[in-house]
VOTORTI-459456 format. One record per residue (C-alpha): residue number from 1; residue in one letter; x, y, z. Coordinates in nm, 4 decimals, decimal comma, m for minus. Layout:
BEGIN
REC|seq|type|px|py|pz
REC|NUM|a|X|Y|Z .
...
END
This chain:
BEGIN
REC|seq|type|px|py|pz
REC|1|m|10,8482|4,1569|16,5210 .
REC|2|k|10,7923|4,2208|16,8909 .
REC|3|k|10,9823|4,4543|17,1156 .
REC|4|i|11,2659|4,2838|17,2988 .
REC|5|e|11,3575|4,4005|17,6445 .
REC|6|a|11,7282|4,4782|17,6635 .
REC|7|t|11,9244|4,2575|17,8991 .
REC|8|k|12,1987|4,5204|17,9188 .
REC|9|e|12,1714|4,8976|17,9009 .
REC|10|m|12,1690|4,9871|17,5365 .
REC|11|p|12,4507|5,2046|17,4032 .
REC|12|p|12,3853|5,5380|17,2338 .
REC|13|v|12,3533|5,5669|16,8580 .
REC|14|m|12,5572|5,8086|16,6492 .
REC|15|i|12,3795|5,9070|16,3254 .
REC|16|l|12,5716|6,0542|16,0325 .
REC|17|c|12,3579|6,3489|15,9208 .
REC|18|g|12,6072|6,5944|15,7749 .
REC|19|g|12,6170|6,5152|15,4029 .
REC|20|m|12,4555|6,7141|15,1231 .
REC|21|g|12,2587|6,4302|14,9573 .
REC|22|s|12,3327|6,5425|14,6023 .
REC|23|r|12,1368|6,2567|14,4393 .
REC|24|l|11,8197|6,3841|14,6055 .
REC|25|r|11,8982|6,7392|14,4979 .
REC|26|d|11,5422|6,8506|14,4189 .
REC|27|v|11,4511|6,7990|14,7839 .
REC|28|t|11,7821|6,8589|14,9637 .
REC|29|e|11,8248|7,2088|14,8274 .
REC|30|l|11,5705|7,2983|15,0945 .
REC|31|l|11,6355|7,0289|15,3563 .
REC|32|p|11,9301|6,8081|15,4542 .
REC|33|k|11,8516|6,4509|15,3508 .
REC|34|p|11,7927|6,3139|15,7040 .
REC|35|m|11,5284|6,5852|15,7492 .
REC|36|v|11,3378|6,4896|15,4333 .
REC|37|p|10,9977|6,3645|15,5529 .
REC|38|i|10,8379|6,0254|15,5302 .
REC|39|g|10,4796|6,1116|15,6047 .
REC|40|t|10,4886|6,4032|15,8487 .
REC|41|q|10,8207|6,3210|16,0189 .
REC|42|p|11,1779|6,3332|15,8861 .
REC|43|i|11,3496|6,0058|15,8013 .
REC|44|v|11,5954|6,0547|16,0886 .
REC|45|w|11,2981|6,0423|16,3287 .
REC|46|h|11,1932|5,7080|16,1776 .
REC|47|i|11,5467|5,5761|16,2315 .
REC|48|m|11,5483|5,7009|16,5904 .
REC|49|k|11,2096|5,5386|16,6581 .
REC|50|t|11,3486|5,2053|16,5388 .
REC|51|y|11,6382|5,2236|16,7832 .
REC|52|a|11,4145|5,3509|17,0626 .
REC|53|a|11,1864|5,0479|17,0204 .
REC|54|f|11,4780|4,8380|17,1497 .
REC|55|g|11,5686|5,0560|17,4445 .
REC|56|v|11,8076|5,3108|17,2934 .
REC|57|t|11,7412|5,6540|17,4446 .
REC|58|r|12,0600|5,8509|17,3678 .
REC|59|f|12,1220|5,9890|17,0204 .
REC|60|i|12,4204|6,1815|16,8836 .
REC|61|l|12,3523|6,3461|16,5498 .
REC|62|c|12,6628|6,4332|16,3473 .
REC|63|l|12,5596|6,7540|16,1740 .
REC|64|g|12,7030|6,9628|15,8922 .
REC|65|y|12,4962|7,0706|15,5915 .
REC|66|k|12,1993|7,2843|15,6973 .
REC|67|r|12,2444|7,1899|16,0631 .
REC|68|e|12,0074|7,4711|16,1595 .
REC|69|c|11,7199|7,2550|16,0294 .
REC|70|f|11,7942|6,9916|16,2943 .
REC|71|i|11,8344|7,2527|16,5681 .
REC|72|d|11,5005|7,4108|16,4797 .
REC|73|y|11,3225|7,0745|16,4645 .
REC|74|f|11,4450|6,9394|16,7981 .
REC|75|l|11,4244|7,2661|16,9919 .
REC|76|k|11,0636|7,3016|16,8779 .
REC|77|y|10,9836|6,9306|16,8849 .
REC|78|h|10,7021|6,9544|17,1418 .
REC|79|a|10,5562|7,2623|16,9753 .
REC|80|y|10,5401|7,0855|16,6396 .
REC|81|a|10,3769|6,7763|16,7916 .
REC|82|a|10,1118|6,9393|17,0102 .
REC|83|d|9,8535|7,2116|17,0315 .
REC|84|i|10,0023|7,5040|17,2211 .
REC|85|t|9,8825|7,8034|17,4194 .
REC|86|v|10,1228|8,0962|17,4274 .
REC|87|s|10,0875|8,3504|17,7074 .
REC|88|l|10,2515|8,6728|17,5976 .
REC|89|g|10,3857|8,9504|17,8164 .
REC|90|q|10,6780|8,9995|18,0528 .
REC|91|h|10,6267|8,6613|18,2195 .
REC|92|g|10,5135|8,4725|17,9130 .
REC|93|k|10,4846|8,0954|17,9123 .
REC|94|i|10,3910|7,8119|17,6801 .
REC|95|a|10,1469|7,5314|17,7579 .
REC|96|y|10,1457|7,2128|17,5494 .
REC|97|h|9,8257|7,0164|17,4920 .
REC|98|n|9,7405|6,6754|17,3453 .
REC|99|h|10,0992|6,5537|17,3381 .
REC|100|s|10,1943|6,2236|17,5000 .
REC|101|g|10,5652|6,3064|17,5268 .
REC|102|e|10,6472|5,9380|17,4731 .
REC|103|e|10,9931|6,0064|17,3309 .
REC|104|e|11,2119|6,0214|17,6415 .
REC|105|w|11,5208|6,0838|17,4326 .
REC|106|e|11,8480|6,2634|17,4932 .
REC|107|v|11,9525|6,4146|17,1620 .
REC|108|t|12,2963|6,5716|17,1148 .
REC|109|l|12,3251|6,7926|16,8073 .
REC|110|a|12,6977|6,7869|16,7304 .
REC|111|n|12,8381|7,0347|16,4800 .
REC|112|t|13,0935|6,8151|16,3022 .
REC|113|g|13,1686|7,0571|16,0188 .
REC|114|l|13,0230|7,1432|15,6812 .
REC|115|e|13,2623|6,9427|15,4611 .
REC|116|t|13,3993|6,6932|15,7137 .
REC|117|m|13,4245|6,3335|15,5944 .
REC|118|t|13,2395|6,0575|15,7782 .
REC|119|g|13,5431|5,9388|15,9743 .
REC|120|g|13,6124|6,2909|16,0931 .
REC|121|r|13,2504|6,3277|16,2010 .
REC|122|v|13,2776|6,0139|16,4150 .
REC|123|v|13,5928|6,1476|16,5824 .
REC|124|r|13,4396|6,4877|16,6543 .
REC|125|a|13,1124|6,3452|16,7848 .
REC|126|g|13,3011|6,0879|16,9916 .
REC|127|q|13,3552|6,3498|17,2616 .
REC|128|y|12,9891|6,3050|17,3562 .
REC|129|l|13,0271|5,9359|17,4344 .
REC|130|k|13,0372|5,8706|17,8071 .
REC|131|d|13,3318|5,7071|17,9818 .
REC|132|s|13,1007|5,4141|18,0537 .
REC|133|d|13,0143|5,3662|17,6845 .
REC|134|e|13,2212|5,0661|17,5808 .
REC|135|d|13,0210|5,0374|17,2578 .
REC|136|f|12,8038|5,2598|17,0430 .
REC|137|f|12,5782|5,2211|16,7433 .
REC|138|l|12,6635|5,4038|16,4216 .
REC|139|t|12,4389|5,4444|16,1204 .
REC|140|y|12,3475|5,6720|15,8323 .
REC|141|g|12,0601|5,9176|15,8364 .
REC|142|d|11,9075|5,8016|15,5087 .
REC|143|a|11,8006|5,4364|15,5425 .
REC|144|v|11,5252|5,2515|15,7272 .
REC|145|a|11,4962|4,8818|15,8054 .
REC|146|n|11,3127|4,6305|16,0246 .
REC|147|i|11,6379|4,5234|16,1880 .
REC|148|d|11,6252|4,3630|16,5320 .
REC|149|i|11,8573|4,6097|16,7052 .
REC|150|q|11,8793|4,3999|17,0214 .
REC|151|a|11,9857|4,0915|16,8236 .
REC|152|l|12,2421|4,3001|16,6366 .
REC|153|y|12,3880|4,4234|16,9643 .
REC|154|q|12,3960|4,0745|17,1147 .
REC|155|a|12,5780|3,9439|16,8049 .
REC|156|h|12,8332|4,2224|16,8442 .
REC|157|l|12,8953|4,1306|17,2077 .
REC|158|k|12,9186|3,7612|17,1239 .
REC|159|h|13,1808|3,7941|16,8491 .
REC|160|d|13,3806|4,0581|17,0367 .
REC|161|r|13,5001|4,2377|16,7241 .
REC|162|l|13,5701|4,6105|16,7173 .
REC|163|l|13,3089|4,6626|16,4451 .
REC|164|t|12,9902|4,4790|16,3524 .
REC|165|l|12,8121|4,5951|16,0388 .
REC|166|t|12,4727|4,4951|15,9077 .
REC|167|a|12,4934|4,3162|15,5734 .
REC|168|v|12,1825|4,3650|15,3589 .
REC|169|h|12,0647|4,2858|15,0093 .
REC|170|q|12,0374|4,5938|14,7945 .
REC|171|a|11,7573|4,6187|14,5425 .
REC|172|g|11,8726|4,5918|14,1823 .
REC|173|r|11,9029|4,9110|13,9814 .
REC|174|f|11,6791|4,7832|13,7003 .
REC|175|g|11,3739|4,5616|13,6786 .
REC|176|e|11,4314|4,1970|13,5899 .
REC|177|i|11,2257|4,0236|13,3225 .
REC|178|e|11,1526|3,6504|13,3087 .
REC|179|l|11,1423|3,5205|12,9515 .
REC|180|d|11,0065|3,2128|12,7764 .
REC|181|g|11,1850|3,2437|12,4459 .
REC|182|n|11,1040|3,5992|12,3450 .
REC|183|q|10,7811|3,6123|12,5413 .
REC|184|v|10,7834|3,8062|12,8651 .
REC|185|n|10,6273|3,5922|13,1371 .
REC|186|r|10,7023|3,8038|13,4414 .
REC|187|f|10,8470|4,1375|13,5437 .
REC|188|n|11,0163|4,1679|13,8840 .
REC|189|e|11,0523|4,5272|13,9918 .
REC|190|k|11,4002|4,5942|14,1302 .
REC|191|p|11,4885|4,2403|14,2446 .
REC|192|p|11,7502|4,2174|14,5213 .
REC|193|n|12,1101|4,1543|14,4292 .
REC|194|e|12,2454|3,8176|14,5401 .
REC|195|g|12,5384|3,9706|14,7288 .
REC|196|y|12,5446|4,1853|15,0395 .
REC|197|v|12,6257|4,5506|15,0947 .
REC|198|n|12,6930|4,7452|15,4118 .
REC|199|g|12,3524|4,8717|15,5186 .
REC|200|g|12,4818|5,0800|15,8068 .
REC|201|f|12,3227|4,9919|16,1428 .
REC|202|m|12,6707|4,9231|16,2801 .
REC|203|v|12,8008|4,8644|16,6324 .
REC|204|l|13,1506|4,9739|16,7319 .
REC|205|k|13,3652|4,9419|17,0366 .
REC|206|k|13,4701|5,2904|17,1375 .
REC|207|s|13,8332|5,1836|17,1080 .
REC|208|f|13,7814|5,1534|16,7297 .
REC|209|i|13,8003|5,5331|16,7014 .
REC|210|k|14,1416|5,5707|16,8615 .
REC|211|r|14,2850|5,2672|16,6828 .
REC|212|y|14,1687|5,3332|16,3275 .
REC|213|i|14,0666|5,6990|16,2863 .
REC|214|s|14,3303|5,9709|16,3062 .
REC|215|e|14,2367|6,2830|16,4989 .
REC|216|h|14,4576|6,4904|16,2696 .
REC|217|e|14,3531|6,3604|15,9273 .
REC|218|d|14,0014|6,3866|15,7883 .
REC|219|v|13,9049|6,0510|15,6323 .
REC|220|f|13,5995|5,8658|15,5113 .
REC|221|f|13,4974|5,6068|15,7702 .
REC|222|e|13,4250|5,3628|15,4866 .
REC|223|h|13,7793|5,3841|15,3462 .
REC|224|a|14,0987|5,3382|15,5498 .
REC|225|p|13,9354|5,2793|15,8915 .
REC|226|m|13,7085|4,9976|15,7706 .
REC|227|i|13,9692|4,8547|15,5312 .
REC|228|n|14,2376|4,8436|15,7995 .
REC|229|a|14,0000|4,6974|16,0572 .
REC|230|t|13,8987|4,4295|15,8071 .
REC|231|a|14,2642|4,3442|15,7445 .
REC|232|d|14,3035|4,3008|16,1209 .
REC|233|h|14,0023|4,0641|16,1300 .
REC|234|q|13,8114|4,3104|16,3476 .
REC|235|v|13,4949|4,3372|16,1357 .
REC|236|e|13,1981|4,1028|16,1772 .
REC|237|a|12,8857|4,0946|15,9608 .
REC|238|y|12,5338|4,0642|16,0975 .
REC|239|k|12,3183|3,9362|15,8105 .
REC|240|h|11,9778|4,0980|15,7803 .
REC|241|e|11,7449|3,9229|15,5376 .
REC|242|g|11,4476|4,1472|15,6030 .
REC|243|f|11,3468|4,4903|15,4798 .
REC|244|w|11,6089|4,7596|15,4183 .
REC|245|q|11,5771|5,0642|15,1982 .
REC|246|c|11,7923|5,3707|15,1557 .
REC|247|m|11,6593|5,7046|15,0314 .
REC|248|d|11,9099|5,8204|14,7715 .
REC|249|t|11,6788|5,9232|14,4878 .
REC|250|p|11,3385|6,0865|14,4384 .
REC|251|r|11,2036|5,7454|14,3349 .
REC|252|e|11,3134|5,5882|14,6641 .
REC|253|h|11,1689|5,8847|14,8518 .
REC|254|s|10,8342|5,8230|14,6795 .
REC|255|l|10,8533|5,4497|14,7532 .
REC|256|l|10,9029|5,5020|15,1267 .
REC|257|n|10,6229|5,7571|15,1426 .
REC|258|a|10,3893|5,5244|14,9544 .
REC|259|l|10,4594|5,2426|15,2032 .
REC|260|w|10,3978|5,4808|15,4937 .
REC|261|q|10,0751|5,6203|15,3514 .
REC|262|a|9,9444|5,2695|15,2823 .
REC|263|g|10,0139|5,1612|15,6408 .
REC|264|k|10,2615|4,9016|15,5133 .
REC|265|a|10,5920|5,0448|15,6384 .
REC|266|p|10,7981|4,7399|15,7427 .
REC|267|w|11,0455|4,9448|15,9447 .
REC|268|t|10,7746|5,0230|16,2021 .
REC|269|e|10,7160|4,6594|16,3040 .
REC|270|a|10,8888|4,6954|16,6425 .
REC|271|w|10,7444|5,0344|16,7352 .
END
């Protein structure tokens, strides 16, 4: 996949990063799930790099659980990425070396509450959308994919719905065996289900928030807001037949790290 130059200024992306990630408990007792690393960088960085490859430069992170981890990471981003020289004393200063500074990103770290549901997080973080933002991307901080973000956005503009979600095939929970009588001929590890699931990587018109999410009632975005919008025929699906993988379990964490270490990470194709 090659980078596609945006024909229209790309909207910001809001990333839901506030949950506790209980199914990845062994790791998330120390880190919030979006900060769990693939290689040397947290998965949220991988997600941001995918959007940035298509011209997205503004990011709004909806924080809750262990939000201080995100604050520490982004405030010290250059220090973590470079060699540094620290001059101590009354007029101390820091010099950064060997760092390209290629990420020209604006990152808003929004405290959306420790136990706030996803719909409430969207409402609270919505204050950081600009008046000129007619649309915005919305996704989860625990899944990577080789989605063409520009094509997704163009599909959203074309269909003119309030919400466009990315429909993906989810890998099966168990391995599938191919039999000839009682003889096993083939074993397919975690084959994809035939149906689609919501893989995140959504695009919303800003008006969706006011129309479907109450400011006074904390709700899951995936429940009443999406159900009601669907009933109003305001939800469009963008089918993605390529790579998509969430990181819900230690096994999935290991899978993504193995792909990264082997230099075979499909989600980096557009970087």
